[in-house]
N, C-alpha and C positions, 0 to 999 in steps of 0.2 A: 504494500500500500504506500502511495506517495501522498504528501501533504503540501498544499500551497497556502502560505500565510496570507490571510485577508485583512486582519485588523485585530481589535481588542474589545473586550467587554468593558463598558464604561458605567453601567448601572444594572442592578438586580432588584427585582420587585416581586412581592407576593400580595395576594388578597386573603384576608381572614374571613371566616364565615360570619362573624359578629360585627363586621365593620365595612363601611364603604370606602375607607381610606386605603390607599396603596402603602405598603410597608417596604421601605428600602432595606436591603440586606447586603452584607459583605460577601456572603456565599449562599449557594442554593444546593440542596441535596436532591438528586433526581433518581427515580426508579422507573420501571417500565410503565407505570401508571401516571407518570407526570412528576410534578414538583411537590415533594413532601412538604406538608404544612400549608399548602395553598388550598384555598376553598374549592378549586376546580380539579384537585387531585382525584383521579379515578372517575372522571365524569365523561370524557371523550378523548381517548388516547391519540386520535388524529389531530386534536387541538390542544395537546398537553402544554406546549410552550409557545408563547407569542414573542417573536423577535421583532424589534423595531430599530430603525437606524436613526442616528443623530440627524441625518438629512431630513427626516420627517419634521423634527423640531425646528430645523433651520428654515424649512418651507413655511411653517406656521409663523415663525418669528418675522420672516420677510413680509408676511401679510398682517403684521401688527397685532398678532394674537400672542399673549404671554401666558404660558402655563408651565408648571413644573414637570420635570422628568417623572415618568410613571403615569401621567395623565392619559396616555393613549392605551393604557391597560396592559402594557408590555411586561413581560417577565425579564427579558434580556434587552438591554439597550447597548447597541454596538456602534463602533465608529466606521462601519462599512455598510454600503447600501446593498442588501441581499435580494431586493424585490424582483430582480430579473432571473433569479435561480429557479430552475424547474422543479416540479414535484419529483421526489425521489433523490434529489441531491443530498449528499451527506456532509455534515459539518462536525468537526471535532472542536470542542471547547472544554478546556480542563481535561478531566478524565471521561467526559460524556461525549457520546456520538448521537447527534440528532439527525433526523431525516425530514426534509421539507415535505409537508403534506398538502398545504393549500394556502392561497392568499387569504388575508384577513378581510372580512366584510365589515362594513360600517355598522357601528352600534348607535342607537338613538341617544345614548348618554352624551355623545360627543357634541351634539347640537345644543346641549345644555351649557357647555363651556362656551361655544360660539357657533352661531347659526351657519357660518361659512365652513366649518370643519369637515362635515361629511363630503361636500363637493371638493374642497381643497385637497383632502387626503384620500380621495376615492381609490387610487392605486398606490398610495404611499403610506399606508398606516402600519403595515407589518405583514409578516408571514407566520403561519403556524408550522410547528414541527412536532414529531413524535420522538420519544426516547428509544434509541436502538441499543445503546450501551449505558448502563447506570453509572452514576458517579457524582462528582462534585464540580460545580462551576464557581469561580471566584472573580471578583472585580479585578481587572487588569489581565485576566487570562487571555491568551491568544486564541484567535478564531482561525481554523484551518479548513480549507476545502479538501475533502477526502476523495481520492480517486483510487479505484481498485485495479 
């Protein structure tokens, strides 16, 4: 297996069952059912991990919308734009291997932040991935494209 270095993890977030707030973390522990301690763990393995690029927040900022990281519902915030990657593409981050499963669709809650967000981020909100290899992801971990 060869690896191509793409970028780094700049933020990690989870949601708790009893809160609407996103919680920033230094590391995430993942198993085949998703992110441990996240309220969506074991709900839909095809949508276990939401990956968002800093470029999404740059696009939002250019349109004079200010919002903190984590607002797009992401679990992983990275400094690489992965939105062109096809379903089935594998990424290694830390000791975890993820497989891109689908593009993220817009959620109604984004229009509560700003009415322009759903249109603005139609193709730039994020991508979903499922866990292929369990492990740990930390802030500043490198992101690698895995080719077999």
